[in-house]
Steps between C-alpha positions, in 0.01 A plus 500: 500500500545827688698423811669192352683638198457876534398738775384801298128557443540418130688227316596761239749657741663162555513437126642847431769509768601136540429339165553784251754730668677240713471238227658730243786579738541128575502409129765765433703378798485146365609631160793691652621200698468269198676721246793558735533121547459516876364197688133456586555548875598863431155552353333355810693740723403804292136395479472471878617861518255597226221332700575738788486796260160388368373464856622854569307633200184333633567665836602846382242554227200292601519465878594133502681327782876548473624229734275210406670168439185363336463773236877526450501126424211536252665794322837327494361173366332683211822689432710181523281328242513788252871565556585132456307493173691805379831343598421171326369674187814705455733214595341283229531788256869548584585131482344464157634822353856496632545124465279436199723220373444308827144579607158554350189644659220267594270768638510846648661374822705199392770375267668173415818376341489476124511146369835425341481364149752229415551335163499130468 
């Protein structure tokens, strides 16, 4: 897998920097965008910038390649997945807590309209 997904000598550096540190920042970015009711495309824009920051950390601390489209794409895809999950989680939470008379949760990332009950 070295050379395809990560360039460091150990996968643990990739997991630490990209998945744990970058993933936490991406999750929190998704949360911030969701709870301020901004559209999803704002999240994408911020996560592309965060992908560059993660690539810089690989470069500055562990001697990775700074200007590598391949590794930037890998880091950014991981961050986009985690950030999108954070966005969807908090959007579902907001929809079902602020509009509880309209929506109910169907899972951690989804909601649906409540069934209306009519008599007769």
